[in-house]
LUMDREN-839849 format. One record per residue (C-alpha): x, y, z; chain; residue in one letter. Coordinates in pm, whole numbers, m for minus. Example, Ala and Ser with C-alpha at 12.3 -4.5 7.8 and 13.67 -1.06 7.14 Angstrom:
{east->1230, north->m450, up->780, c->A, r->A}
{east->1367, north->m106, up->714, c->A, r->S}
END
This chain:
{east->5755, north->10628, up->8995, c->A, r->M}
{east->5731, north->10273, up->9158, c->A, r->T}
{east->5993, north->10143, up->8911, c->A, r->V}
{east->6234, north->10433, up->8999, c->A, r->K}
{east->6191, north->10389, up->9369, c->A, r->I}
{east->6237, north->10001, up->9349, c->A, r->T}
{east->6561, north->10055, up->9154, c->A, r->I}
{east->6697, north->10304, up->9397, c->A, r->L}
{east->6596, north->10100, up->9701, c->A, r->V}
{east->6760, north->9791, up->9538, c->A, r->G}
{east->7076, north->9986, up->9481, c->A, r->Y}
{east->7089, north->10112, up->9833, c->A, r->F}
{east->7044, north->9754, up->9973, c->A, r->I}
{east->7312, north->9614, up->9747, c->A, r->L}
{east->7564, north->9878, up->9856, c->A, r->V}
{east->7476, north->9815, up->10223, c->A, r->L}
{east->7520, north->9441, up->10164, c->A, r->A}
{east->7866, north->9487, up->10022, c->A, r->I}
{east->7949, north->9700, up->10312, c->A, r->G}
{east->7837, north->9451, up->10559, c->A, r->F}
{east->8014, north->9149, up->10394, c->A, r->I}
{east->8335, north->9340, up->10381, c->A, r->A}
{east->8302, north->9488, up->10742, c->A, r->R}
{east->8566, north->9481, up->11009, c->A, r->T}
{east->8527, north->9379, up->11366, c->A, r->R}
{east->8352, north->9629, up->11584, c->A, r->W}
{east->8651, north->9642, up->11820, c->A, r->K}
{east->8922, north->9631, up->11541, c->A, r->S}
{east->9257, north->9808, up->11568, c->A, r->S}
{east->9293, north->10154, up->11398, c->A, r->P}
{east->9526, north->9997, up->11145, c->A, r->E}
{east->9246, north->9744, up->11042, c->A, r->T}
{east->8959, north->9992, up->11058, c->A, r->Y}
{east->9115, north->10291, up->10884, c->A, r->F}
{east->9382, north->10123, up->10653, c->A, r->L}
{east->9246, north->9769, up->10591, c->A, r->A}
{east->9566, north->9626, up->10733, c->A, r->D}
{east->9777, north->9800, up->10465, c->A, r->R}
{east->9668, north->9527, up->10228, c->A, r->G}
{east->9490, north->9678, up->9919, c->A, r->L}
{east->9615, north->9545, up->9594, c->A, r->G}
{east->9619, north->9718, up->9253, c->A, r->T}
{east->9267, north->9658, up->9151, c->A, r->L}
{east->9102, north->9755, up->9482, c->A, r->V}
{east->9330, north->10042, up->9539, c->A, r->L}
{east->9274, north->10186, up->9190, c->A, r->L}
{east->8900, north->10142, up->9235, c->A, r->G}
{east->8887, north->10318, up->9569, c->A, r->T}
{east->9131, north->10586, up->9461, c->A, r->M}
{east->8940, north->10668, up->9140, c->A, r->V}
{east->8599, north->10639, up->9313, c->A, r->A}
{east->8710, north->10849, up->9606, c->A, r->T}
{east->8842, north->11130, up->9374, c->A, r->N}
{east->8553, north->11121, up->9151, c->A, r->F}
{east->8275, north->11267, up->9361, c->A, r->S}
{east->7953, north->11462, up->9321, c->A, r->A}
{east->8170, north->11727, up->9171, c->A, r->F}
{east->8273, north->11479, up->8892, c->A, r->T}
{east->7915, north->11390, up->8789, c->A, r->V}
{east->7722, north->11700, up->8876, c->A, r->F}
{east->7968, north->11980, up->8897, c->A, r->G}
{east->8145, north->11893, up->8574, c->A, r->T}
{east->7818, north->11830, up->8382, c->A, r->S}
{east->7694, north->12169, up->8499, c->A, r->G}
{east->8034, north->12326, up->8387, c->A, r->A}
{east->7995, north->12161, up->8061, c->A, r->G}
{east->7645, north->12308, up->8024, c->A, r->Y}
{east->7770, north->12655, up->8114, c->A, r->R}
{east->8124, north->12664, up->7961, c->A, r->D}
{east->8116, north->12378, up->7700, c->A, r->G}
{east->8411, north->12151, up->7620, c->A, r->Y}
{east->8658, north->12416, up->7744, c->A, r->A}
{east->8624, north->12247, up->8077, c->A, r->F}
{east->8723, north->11897, up->7952, c->A, r->F}
{east->9101, north->11939, up->7934, c->A, r->P}
{east->9116, north->12121, up->8266, c->A, r->I}
{east->8958, north->11807, up->8430, c->A, r->M}
{east->9087, north->11517, up->8193, c->A, r->G}
{east->9434, north->11627, up->8135, c->A, r->F}
{east->9468, north->11833, up->8449, c->A, r->G}
{east->9349, north->11584, up->8696, c->A, r->T}
{east->9532, north->11307, up->8520, c->A, r->G}
{east->9864, north->11484, up->8554, c->A, r->F}
{east->9816, north->11455, up->8924, c->A, r->M}
{east->9929, north->11091, up->8874, c->A, r->A}
{east->10294, north->11231, up->8889, c->A, r->L}
{east->10253, north->11305, up->9260, c->A, r->T}
{east->10169, north->10938, up->9325, c->A, r->F}
{east->10537, north->10874, up->9228, c->A, r->W}
{east->10692, north->11187, up->9388, c->A, r->I}
{east->10498, north->11161, up->9720, c->A, r->L}
{east->10302, north->10849, up->9728, c->A, r->G}
{east->10587, north->10599, up->9740, c->A, r->R}
{east->10768, north->10779, up->10003, c->A, r->R}
{east->10462, north->10826, up->10209, c->A, r->I}
{east->10391, north->10454, up->10182, c->A, r->W}
{east->10731, north->10349, up->10299, c->A, r->R}
{east->10721, north->10587, up->10604, c->A, r->L}
{east->10378, north->10462, up->10698, c->A, r->G}
{east->10472, north->10108, up->10675, c->A, r->R}
{east->10812, north->10146, up->10862, c->A, r->D}
{east->10672, north->10379, up->11143, c->A, r->R}
{east->10321, north->10257, up->11177, c->A, r->G}
{east->10159, north->10591, up->11063, c->A, r->L}
{east->9775, north->10590, up->11001, c->A, r->V}
{east->9692, north->10955, up->10929, c->A, r->T}
{east->9851, north->11243, up->10733, c->A, r->P}
{east->9896, north->11463, up->11042, c->A, r->P}
{east->10086, north->11170, up->11197, c->A, r->E}
{east->10330, north->11173, up->10911, c->A, r->L}
{east->10393, north->11545, up->10948, c->A, r->V}
{east->10430, north->11503, up->11324, c->A, r->K}
{east->10679, north->11217, up->11272, c->A, r->D}
{east->10905, north->11408, up->11021, c->A, r->I}
{east->10885, north->11760, up->11177, c->A, r->Y}
{east->10867, north->11639, up->11542, c->A, r->K}
{east->10613, north->11921, up->11615, c->A, r->S}
{east->10271, north->11860, up->11784, c->A, r->P}
{east->10172, north->12212, up->11702, c->A, r->L}
{east->10233, north->12166, up->11328, c->A, r->L}
{east->10059, north->11825, up->11347, c->A, r->S}
{east->9752, north->11993, up->11499, c->A, r->F}
{east->9757, north->12282, up->11245, c->A, r->L}
{east->9779, north->12033, up->10958, c->A, r->F}
{east->9488, north->11822, up->11092, c->A, r->A}
{east->9279, north->12133, up->11151, c->A, r->L}
{east->9326, north->12256, up->10799, c->A, r->V}
{east->9243, north->11918, up->10662, c->A, r->M}
{east->8915, north->11896, up->10859, c->A, r->I}
{east->8801, north->12267, up->10804, c->A, r->V}
{east->8848, north->12252, up->10431, c->A, r->F}
{east->8721, north->11905, up->10370, c->A, r->T}
{east->8379, north->11953, up->10537, c->A, r->I}
{east->8249, north->12194, up->10267, c->A, r->P}
{east->8369, north->11946, up->10010, c->A, r->Y}
{east->8205, north->11672, up->10203, c->A, r->L}
{east->7866, north->11888, up->10201, c->A, r->A}
{east->7871, north->11873, up->9816, c->A, r->L}
{east->7787, north->11510, up->9826, c->A, r->Q}
{east->7447, north->11530, up->10016, c->A, r->P}
{east->7377, north->11851, up->9801, c->A, r->M}
{east->7409, north->11640, up->9484, c->A, r->A}
{east->7204, north->11353, up->9634, c->A, r->A}
{east->6926, north->11605, up->9716, c->A, r->G}
{east->6930, north->11720, up->9347, c->A, r->Y}
{east->6915, north->11372, up->9218, c->A, r->V}
{east->6629, north->11234, up->9425, c->A, r->L}
{east->6427, north->11557, up->9387, c->A, r->E}
{east->6444, north->11543, up->9010, c->A, r->E}
{east->6403, north->11167, up->8988, c->A, r->L}
{east->6136, north->11068, up->9233, c->A, r->V}
{east->6014, north->11416, up->9373, c->A, r->G}
{east->6165, north->11368, up->9713, c->A, r->L}
{east->6213, north->11705, up->9883, c->A, r->P}
{east->6571, north->11810, up->9856, c->A, r->Y}
{east->6660, north->11806, up->10225, c->A, r->L}
{east->6511, north->11451, up->10266, c->A, r->W}
{east->6723, north->11331, up->9977, c->A, r->G}
{east->7034, north->11485, up->10148, c->A, r->C}
{east->6944, north->11303, up->10488, c->A, r->V}
{east->6855, north->10962, up->10316, c->A, r->L}
{east->7179, north->10911, up->10132, c->A, r->V}
{east->7391, north->11041, up->10427, c->A, r->T}
{east->7223, north->10808, up->10645, c->A, r->G}
{east->7305, north->10509, up->10425, c->A, r->I}
{east->7670, north->10609, up->10388, c->A, r->I}
{east->7702, north->10641, up->10779, c->A, r->V}
{east->7561, north->10302, up->10827, c->A, r->L}
{east->7817, north->10107, up->10626, c->A, r->Y}
{east->8105, north->10342, up->10714, c->A, r->T}
{east->8044, north->10314, up->11081, c->A, r->L}
{east->8039, north->9932, up->11062, c->A, r->R}
{east->8277, north->9857, up->10788, c->A, r->G}
{east->8593, north->10073, up->10806, c->A, r->G}
{east->8823, north->10098, up->10502, c->A, r->L}
{east->8769, north->9743, up->10388, c->A, r->R}
{east->8405, north->9805, up->10352, c->A, r->A}
{east->8461, north->10149, up->10199, c->A, r->V}
{east->8708, north->10021, up->9949, c->A, r->A}
{east->8496, north->9737, up->9819, c->A, r->W}
{east->8193, north->9948, up->9795, c->A, r->T}
{east->8413, north->10205, up->9610, c->A, r->D}
{east->8515, north->9942, up->9355, c->A, r->V}
{east->8145, north->9856, up->9296, c->A, r->F}
{east->8029, north->10218, up->9280, c->A, r->Q}
{east->8314, north->10335, up->9070, c->A, r->G}
{east->8225, north->10066, up->8817, c->A, r->T}
{east->7850, north->10166, up->8826, c->A, r->V}
{east->7945, north->10523, up->8788, c->A, r->M}
{east->8161, north->10453, up->8474, c->A, r->F}
{east->7903, north->10216, up->8303, c->A, r->L}
{east->7608, north->10433, up->8370, c->A, r->L}
{east->7771, north->10766, up->8280, c->A, r->L}
{east->7855, north->10597, up->7945, c->A, r->L}
{east->7500, north->10479, up->7911, c->A, r->A}
{east->7377, north->10830, up->7989, c->A, r->S}
{east->7591, north->10981, up->7711, c->A, r->L}
{east->7482, north->10718, up->7458, c->A, r->I}
{east->7124, north->10782, up->7543, c->A, r->L}
{east->7139, north->11158, up->7519, c->A, r->V}
{east->7330, north->11146, up->7190, c->A, r->A}
{east->7099, north->10884, up->7047, c->A, r->S}
{east->6795, north->11100, up->7139, c->A, r->H}
{east->6944, north->11387, up->6916, c->A, r->H}
{east->7043, north->11174, up->6624, c->A, r->G}
{east->7378, north->11049, up->6732, c->A, r->G}
{east->7690, north->11195, up->6892, c->A, r->F}
{east->7806, north->11373, up->6581, c->A, r->V}
{east->7466, north->11505, up->6476, c->A, r->A}
{east->7392, north->11612, up->6836, c->A, r->A}
{east->7719, north->11811, up->6857, c->A, r->N}
{east->7656, north->11980, up->6539, c->A, r->Q}
{east->7311, north->12098, up->6652, c->A, r->K}
{east->7469, north->12247, up->6969, c->A, r->V}
{east->7749, north->12400, up->6764, c->A, r->M}
{east->7507, north->12575, up->6538, c->A, r->A}
{east->7311, north->12722, up->6841, c->A, r->A}
{east->7605, north->12792, up->7079, c->A, r->A}
{east->7949, north->12769, up->6893, c->A, r->P}
{east->8110, north->12930, up->7200, c->A, r->E}
{east->8077, north->12594, up->7373, c->A, r->L}
{east->8331, north->12442, up->7135, c->A, r->F}
{east->8627, north->12671, up->7182, c->A, r->S}
{east->8809, north->12857, up->7467, c->A, r->R}
{east->8731, north->13060, up->7659, c->A, r->P}
{east->8403, north->12881, up->7676, c->A, r->G}
{east->8044, north->12956, up->7702, c->A, r->G}
{east->8078, north->13218, up->7969, c->A, r->T}
{east->8416, north->13349, up->7849, c->A, r->G}
{east->8569, north->13237, up->8177, c->A, r->K}
{east->8862, north->13015, up->8068, c->A, r->Y}
{east->9124, north->13259, up->7956, c->A, r->T}
{east->9477, north->13132, up->7951, c->A, r->L}
{east->9543, north->13251, up->8314, c->A, r->G}
{east->9234, north->13083, up->8455, c->A, r->I}
{east->9318, north->12771, up->8252, c->A, r->W}
{east->9672, north->12754, up->8399, c->A, r->F}
{east->9529, north->12817, up->8754, c->A, r->S}
{east->9290, north->12526, up->8742, c->A, r->F}
{east->9537, north->12277, up->8613, c->A, r->I}
{east->9800, north->12398, up->8865, c->A, r->M}
{east->9536, north->12368, up->9146, c->A, r->L}
{east->9457, north->12005, up->9079, c->A, r->W}
{east->9828, north->11918, up->9082, c->A, r->F}
{east->9873, north->12068, up->9425, c->A, r->F}
{east->9540, north->11998, up->9598, c->A, r->C}
{east->9444, north->11641, up->9491, c->A, r->D}
{east->9722, north->11467, up->9684, c->A, r->P}
{east->9633, north->11669, up->9990, c->A, r->M}
{east->9266, north->11545, up->9990, c->A, r->F}
{east->9284, north->11355, up->10324, c->A, r->P}
{east->9102, north->11063, up->10186, c->A, r->Q}
{east->9352, north->11027, up->9896, c->A, r->L}
{east->9656, north->11097, up->10114, c->A, r->F}
{east->9553, north->10819, up->10345, c->A, r->Q}
{east->9520, north->10572, up->10057, c->A, r->R}
{east->9892, north->10589, up->10014, c->A, r->F}
{east->9925, north->10423, up->10346, c->A, r->F}
{east->9689, north->10140, up->10270, c->A, r->S}
{east->9860, north->10009, up->9952, c->A, r->A}
{east->9989, north->9652, up->9981, c->A, r->K}
{east->10333, north->9743, up->9809, c->A, r->S}
{east->10511, north->10030, up->9637, c->A, r->E}
{east->10446, north->9844, up->9303, c->A, r->R}
{east->10076, north->9890, up->9352, c->A, r->N}
{east->10118, north->10264, up->9366, c->A, r->L}
{east->10324, north->10256, up->9055, c->A, r->S}
{east->10049, north->10080, up->8874, c->A, r->H}
{east->9791, north->10337, up->8986, c->A, r->I}
{east->10015, north->10607, up->8843, c->A, r->M}
{east->10008, north->10445, up->8499, c->A, r->L}
{east->9636, north->10394, up->8487, c->A, r->F}
{east->9525, north->10727, up->8626, c->A, r->Y}
{east->9561, north->10968, up->8324, c->A, r->P}
{east->9359, north->10737, up->8096, c->A, r->V}
{east->9090, north->10681, up->8358, c->A, r->V}
{east->9062, north->11058, up->8412, c->A, r->C}
{east->9036, north->11140, up->8032, c->A, r->T}
{east->8757, north->10888, up->7978, c->A, r->V}
{east->8562, north->10965, up->8284, c->A, r->V}
{east->8552, north->11332, up->8283, c->A, r->F}
{east->8470, north->11338, up->7904, c->A, r->F}
{east->8129, north->11175, up->7964, c->A, r->M}
{east->7961, north->11413, up->8210, c->A, r->P}
{east->8094, north->11720, up->8032, c->A, r->I}
{east->7957, north->11588, up->7692, c->A, r->A}
{east->7625, north->11531, up->7862, c->A, r->V}
{east->7609, north->11883, up->7998, c->A, r->G}
{east->7699, north->12028, up->7653, c->A, r->V}
{east->7432, north->11818, up->7478, c->A, r->L}
{east->7183, north->11909, up->7753, c->A, r->G}
{east->7163, north->12249, up->7588, c->A, r->R}
{east->6935, north->12090, up->7321, c->A, r->L}
{east->6672, north->11988, up->7588, c->A, r->S}
{east->6708, north->12276, up->7839, c->A, r->F}
{east->6860, north->12584, up->7677, c->A, r->P}
{east->6783, north->12847, up->7940, c->A, r->D}
{east->6944, north->12711, up->8277, c->A, r->L}
{east->7146, north->12963, up->8460, c->A, r->V}
{east->7393, north->12956, up->8749, c->A, r->G}
{east->7337, north->12670, up->9014, c->A, r->K}
{east->7046, north->12536, up->8804, c->A, r->Q}
{east->7297, north->12387, up->8551, c->A, r->A}
{east->7430, north->12146, up->8822, c->A, r->D}
{east->7101, north->11955, up->8782, c->A, r->R}
{east->7133, north->11915, up->8406, c->A, r->I}
{east->7215, north->11540, up->8424, c->A, r->L}
{east->6906, north->11432, up->8622, c->A, r->P}
{east->6698, north->11672, up->8436, c->A, r->M}
{east->6805, north->11537, up->8088, c->A, r->V}
{east->6774, north->11165, up->8187, c->A, r->M}
{east->6436, north->11217, up->8342, c->A, r->T}
{east->6312, north->11388, up->8030, c->A, r->S}
{east->6441, north->11163, up->7751, c->A, r->I}
{east->6462, north->10808, up->7904, c->A, r->S}
{east->6218, north->10566, up->8059, c->A, r->G}
{east->6182, north->10514, up->8427, c->A, r->D}
{east->6427, north->10228, up->8440, c->A, r->V}
{east->6718, north->10393, up->8259, c->A, r->M}
{east->6657, north->10727, up->8445, c->A, r->A}
{east->6688, north->10552, up->8766, c->A, r->A}
{east->6984, north->10347, up->8672, c->A, r->L}
{east->7172, north->10659, up->8533, c->A, r->V}
{east->7103, north->10850, up->8845, c->A, r->M}
{east->7244, north->10563, up->9037, c->A, r->A}
{east->7574, north->10663, up->8863, c->A, r->A}
{east->7559, north->11002, up->9027, c->A, r->G}
{east->7471, north->10851, up->9356, c->A, r->L}
{east->7766, north->10606, up->9326, c->A, r->A}
{east->8013, north->10892, up->9280, c->A, r->A}
{east->7908, north->11099, up->9557, c->A, r->L}
{east->7862, north->10808, up->9801, c->A, r->M}
{east->8204, north->10667, up->9712, c->A, r->S}
{east->8370, north->11004, up->9807, c->A, r->T}
{east->8168, north->11080, up->10105, c->A, r->M}
{east->8227, north->10743, up->10281, c->A, r->D}
{east->8607, north->10803, up->10237, c->A, r->S}
{east->8592, north->11156, up->10354, c->A, r->Q}
{east->8399, north->11052, up->10672, c->A, r->L}
{east->8639, north->10758, up->10743, c->A, r->L}
{east->8960, north->10974, up->10692, c->A, r->T}
{east->8843, north->11269, up->10893, c->A, r->L}
{east->8741, north->11040, up->11178, c->A, r->S}
{east->9078, north->10879, up->11181, c->A, r->S}
{east->9243, north->11225, up->11212, c->A, r->I}
{east->9012, north->11315, up->11493, c->A, r->F}
{east->9084, north->10985, up->11670, c->A, r->T}
{east->9463, north->10980, up->11632, c->A, r->R}
{east->9556, north->11349, up->11614, c->A, r->D}
{east->9288, north->11557, up->11799, c->A, r->I}
{east->9159, north->11332, up->12074, c->A, r->V}
{east->9510, north->11260, up->12218, c->A, r->P}
{east->9560, north->11630, up->12280, c->A, r->L}
{east->9285, north->11636, up->12537, c->A, r->F}
{east->9284, north->11273, up->12646, c->A, r->K}
{east->9612, north->11114, up->12772, c->A, r->R}
{east->9510, north->10755, up->12730, c->A, r->E}
{east->9395, north->10685, up->12387, c->A, r->S}
{east->9140, north->10409, up->12327, c->A, r->S}
{east->9250, north->10088, up->12161, c->A, r->S}
{east->8944, north->10071, up->11935, c->A, r->N}
{east->8804, north->10324, up->11705, c->A, r->S}
{east->8490, north->10424, up->11889, c->A, r->L}
{east->8567, north->10781, up->11912, c->A, r->S}
{east->8625, north->10786, up->11537, c->A, r->G}
{east->8297, north->10638, up->11473, c->A, r->R}
{east->8126, north->10892, up->11688, c->A, r->I}
{east->8308, north->11169, up->11491, c->A, r->F}
{east->8165, north->11011, up->11167, c->A, r->V}
{east->7818, north->11105, up->11282, c->A, r->I}
{east->7928, north->11460, up->11384, c->A, r->F}
{east->8087, north->11504, up->11040, c->A, r->L}
{east->7777, north->11381, up->10853, c->A, r->A}
{east->7560, north->11620, up->11048, c->A, r->L}
{east->7805, north->11911, up->10975, c->A, r->A}
{east->7784, north->11819, up->10597, c->A, r->G}
{east->7405, north->11820, up->10610, c->A, r->L}
{east->7400, north->12158, up->10772, c->A, r->A}
{east->7615, north->12308, up->10494, c->A, r->L}
{east->7420, north->12137, up->10230, c->A, r->A}
{east->7087, north->12279, up->10355, c->A, r->Y}
{east->7109, north->12601, up->10167, c->A, r->K}
{east->7413, north->12598, up->9925, c->A, r->P}
{east->7546, north->12933, up->9858, c->A, r->S}
{east->7710, north->12880, up->9519, c->A, r->A}
{east->7757, north->12628, up->9236, c->A, r->T}
{east->7937, north->12294, up->9305, c->A, r->I}
{east->8244, north->12412, up->9112, c->A, r->L}
{east->8269, north->12740, up->9310, c->A, r->Q}
{east->8256, north->12566, up->9646, c->A, r->I}
{east->8485, north->12301, up->9537, c->A, r->A}
{east->8753, north->12562, up->9407, c->A, r->T}
{east->8755, north->12735, up->9747, c->A, r->Q}
{east->8800, north->12415, up->9952, c->A, r->T}
{east->9054, north->12280, up->9705, c->A, r->F}
{east->9266, north->12593, up->9746, c->A, r->T}
{east->9266, north->12567, up->10119, c->A, r->G}
{east->9407, north->12211, up->10097, c->A, r->L}
{east->9659, north->12293, up->9842, c->A, r->A}
{east->9835, north->12514, up->10097, c->A, r->V}
{east->9963, north->12195, up->10276, c->A, r->L}
{east->10153, north->12084, up->9972, c->A, r->F}
{east->10486, north->12256, up->10048, c->A, r->P}
{east->10479, north->12119, up->10414, c->A, r->T}
{east->10462, north->11768, up->10271, c->A, r->V}
{east->10706, north->11767, up->9977, c->A, r->I}
{east->10984, north->11961, up->10157, c->A, r->F}
{east->10930, north->11750, up->10473, c->A, r->G}
{east->10968, north->11439, up->10270, c->A, r->L}
{east->11274, north->11538, up->10078, c->A, r->Y}
{east->11474, north->11805, up->10257, c->A, r->F}
{east->11768, north->11670, up->10460, c->A, r->K}
{east->11723, north->11924, up->10746, c->A, r->R}
{east->11372, north->12062, up->10815, c->A, r->I}
{east->11225, north->12317, up->11053, c->A, r->F}
{east->10862, north->12319, up->11187, c->A, r->A}
{east->10858, north->12693, up->11176, c->A, r->A}
{east->10892, north->12697, up->10804, c->A, r->S}
{east->10588, north->12482, up->10758, c->A, r->A}
{east->10378, north->12658, up->11019, c->A, r->I}
{east->10438, north->13002, up->10873, c->A, r->L}
{east->10387, north->12873, up->10524, c->A, r->S}
{east->10050, north->12730, up->10611, c->A, r->I}
{east->9937, north->13044, up->10810, c->A, r->L}
{east->10048, north->13264, up->10533, c->A, r->C}
{east->9854, north->13063, up->10267, c->A, r->G}
{east->9536, north->13035, up->10455, c->A, r->E}
{east->9546, north->13419, up->10553, c->A, r->T}
{east->9585, north->13499, up->10188, c->A, r->L}
{east->9293, north->13284, up->10108, c->A, r->M}
{east->9074, north->13458, up->10350, c->A, r->V}
{east->9173, north->13795, up->10216, c->A, r->L}
{east->9092, north->13684, up->9845, c->A, r->F}
{east->8760, north->13523, up->9963, c->A, r->F}
{east->8645, north->13857, up->10119, c->A, r->F}
{east->8784, north->14047, up->9813, c->A, r->K}
{east->9050, north->14237, up->10001, c->A, r->K}
{east->9292, north->14118, up->9737, c->A, r->L}
{east->9243, north->14066, up->9362, c->A, r->T}
{east->9399, north->13784, up->9159, c->A, r->A}
{east->9414, north->13961, up->8825, c->A, r->G}
{east->9421, north->13714, up->8532, c->A, r->I}
{east->9469, north->13412, up->8754, c->A, r->F}
{east->9269, north->13235, up->9019, c->A, r->L}
{east->9382, north->13328, up->9373, c->A, r->P}
{east->9558, north->12980, up->9410, c->A, r->V}
{east->9843, north->13096, up->9196, c->A, r->V}
{east->9943, north->13370, up->9418, c->A, r->W}
{east->9867, north->13176, up->9732, c->A, r->I}
{east->10071, north->12887, up->9625, c->A, r->M}
{east->10366, north->13113, up->9515, c->A, r->L}
{east->10352, north->13276, up->9867, c->A, r->A}
{east->10342, north->12955, up->10053, c->A, r->T}
{east->10642, north->12817, up->9870, c->A, r->F}
{east->10844, north->13137, up->9915, c->A, r->M}
{east->10762, north->13170, up->10291, c->A, r->V}
{east->10863, north->12802, up->10338, c->A, r->Y}
{east->11199, north->12845, up->10153, c->A, r->L}
{east->11289, north->13185, up->10301, c->A, r->V}
{east->11239, north->13075, up->10657, c->A, r->V}
{east->11402, north->12750, up->10591, c->A, r->H}
{east->11718, north->12912, up->10442, c->A, r->V}
{east->11742, north->13160, up->10732, c->A, r->I}
{east->11714, north->12884, up->10997, c->A, r->L}
{east->11950, north->12661, up->10807, c->A, r->A}
{east->12224, north->12936, up->10802, c->A, r->F}
{east->12173, north->13001, up->11168, c->A, r->R}
{east->12269, north->12635, up->11234, c->A, r->E}
{east->12573, north->12651, up->10999, c->A, r->G}
{east->12616, north->12558, up->10638, c->A, r->T}
{east->12287, north->12442, up->10497, c->A, r->P}
{east->12289, north->12097, up->10328, c->A, r->R}
{east->12051, north->12020, up->10047, c->A, r->F}
{east->11980, north->11678, up->9898, c->A, r->R}
{east->11870, north->11675, up->9532, c->A, r->M}
{east->11582, north->11430, up->9507, c->A, r->P}
{east->11630, north->11145, up->9262, c->A, r->G}
{east->11318, north->11234, up->9055, c->A, r->W}
{east->11475, north->11588, up->8996, c->A, r->L}
{east->11777, north->11423, up->8827, c->A, r->Q}
{east->11561, north->11218, up->8615, c->A, r->N}
{east->11504, north->11316, up->8243, c->A, r->P}
{east->11165, north->11166, up->8242, c->A, r->Y}
{east->11047, north->11429, up->8506, c->A, r->F}
{east->11143, north->11714, up->8255, c->A, r->Y}
{east->10970, north->11538, up->7974, c->A, r->I}
{east->10655, north->11540, up->8172, c->A, r->L}
{east->10712, north->11907, up->8259, c->A, r->G}
{east->10735, north->11974, up->7870, c->A, r->A}
{east->10407, north->11791, up->7836, c->A, r->I}
{east->10246, north->12013, up->8097, c->A, r->F}
{east->10369, north->12321, up->7922, c->A, r->V}
{east->10225, north->12196, up->7595, c->A, r->L}
{east->9888, north->12187, up->7778, c->A, r->G}
{east->9902, north->12570, up->7759, c->A, r->M}
{east->9803, north->12564, up->7397, c->A, r->D}
{east->9748, north->12924, up->7349, c->A, r->F}
{east->9767, north->12897, up->6959, c->A, r->W}
{east->9443, north->12707, up->6961, c->A, r->A}
{east->9245, north->12961, up->7157, c->A, r->W}
{east->8916, north->13088, up->6999, c->A, r->D}
{east->8933, north->12812, up->6740, c->A, r->R}
{east->8668, north->12548, up->6673, c->A, r->I}
{east->8776, north->12410, up->6338, c->A, r->E}
{east->8875, north->12156, up->6239, c->A, r->P}
{east->8621, north->11921, up->6384, c->A, r->V}
{east->8661, north->11548, up->6413, c->A, r->V}
{east->8380, north->11313, up->6513, c->A, r->W}
{east->8172, north->11607, up->6628, c->A, r->G}
{east->8429, north->11763, up->6854, c->A, r->I}
{east->8720, north->12016, up->6790, c->A, r->P}
{east->9060, north->11872, up->6715, c->A, r->L}
{east->9214, north->12056, up->7010, c->A, r->W}
{east->9020, north->11820, up->7237, c->A, r->M}
{east->9176, north->11521, up->7070, c->A, r->I}
{east->9511, north->11696, up->7110, c->A, r->Y}
{east->9465, north->11683, up->7474, c->A, r->F}
{east->9372, north->11314, up->7469, c->A, r->M}
{east->9701, north->11260, up->7289, c->A, r->G}
{east->9884, north->11458, up->7555, c->A, r->L}
{east->9736, north->11219, up->7827, c->A, r->S}
{east->9835, north->10917, up->7634, c->A, r->A}
{east->10191, north->11057, up->7584, c->A, r->L}
{east->10207, north->11118, up->7966, c->A, r->Q}
{east->10118, north->10766, up->8038, c->A, r->T}
{east->10387, north->10648, up->7779, c->A, r->G}
{east->10659, north->10855, up->7956, c->A, r->V}
{east->10558, north->10723, up->8301, c->A, r->M}
{east->10563, north->10359, up->8181, c->A, r->V}
{east->10915, north->10425, up->8057, c->A, r->A}
{east->11001, north->10580, up->8392, c->A, r->W}
{east->10865, north->10307, up->8610, c->A, r->V}
{east->11038, north->10030, up->8401, c->A, r->R}
{east->11369, north->10212, up->8417, c->A, r->R}
{east->11333, north->10239, up->8785, c->A, r->K}
END
């Protein structure tokens, strides 16, 4: 026990030290505190975007899903999340240019700048805050699970401890501290997730042998629709579509577009992202699958604890503590970014509505960081569902913002009414689905919600455009590029209905259909390399 506590304390001190070294001045400008002076290069930008996106959901939610549903969850996360790199090209470059040219700091500021509507900007900010807080709460939830399993610390005290450490270096350091701690914690997460997979597989005779044992006991974990029969083709499509629309709307990822040093840096991130997603998501899902050998009877939310449970049971104190640090690294690198970005939205987009003279420093944003941390702790106190279920709801709420952003960036004539009605329609539908007033059929609710938000936006836009005269539409350059349609074909190939219910053939202990998706991610990367070079 002493060894575990010593390692964890040492890790926390090291993270705080990095945050302190990379800190900004206490009375720094918002651009310095929230965007690190728009100076993040490729390495730091990639590290902070990856670590920010790979949260407690990545380590604990996906390992729990791997335990419950098996390898069916891997392409949804590896291929599906990696495909979101396309939005770095479509949205990210244009957001970066507007942010640099017009001094924009937050996502709602961008919306206000292009639509000229304070009401829309406020609605956009409100949606981002409301739907990010539950996602933020997943991070202390997972911290509580880890520290309870590892050192016996009561769940709530584990939530409070890790939240307090994150608040300390976020308050003091701003984005520069957050970005550098993200690079460190992202590296730790990757290396120690790899170590955890190697340890679990070795404990059961090697990766191939361990998978063969699981296959003999639970063959449903090696095919679609998965262990719980959940991943039908409609649900499969729904999840992959959800990631594409929601991920760039995460406020902490959206704001990273502003912080890039150059457009070229964003292009490099686009190229690396599919490979990183494929590798990183495979590891916790595989640990979850192999965890069936040690703990065969977990149900529901219990499965979200499979990683700390397995590592505590099969490895020594040193390795158990180190591997659990990977989980802490993932959740801390997401929560710090969420706190920082939401505080910037509060400072720049909410406070000015009630206070004419805005402060030149970021004090109000730092105060809001504390409020957000307390709100996240309150929601984490008694979680109502699995990490995956909570994440799916919050991701859908954020995806509703996508039409407002993409049409605002590319339509030649835009109307705030189109965006406002689109967002209100989408969020209203989400509430109706949540309370089971509507049923989604073979899909997740996000499919119908996104269809409605796009249709409402376009219908209102066309009506208003005709009222002003002959509407003029500008075809975006990427819609005229053949590489875009090749990527669309790759996305369609991801709906591999012909391989459903199939396990054989098995290669290296895993079904061939999994290797097929690794190949699709590699092909996606190749197409994007050609696109960037041509550009």
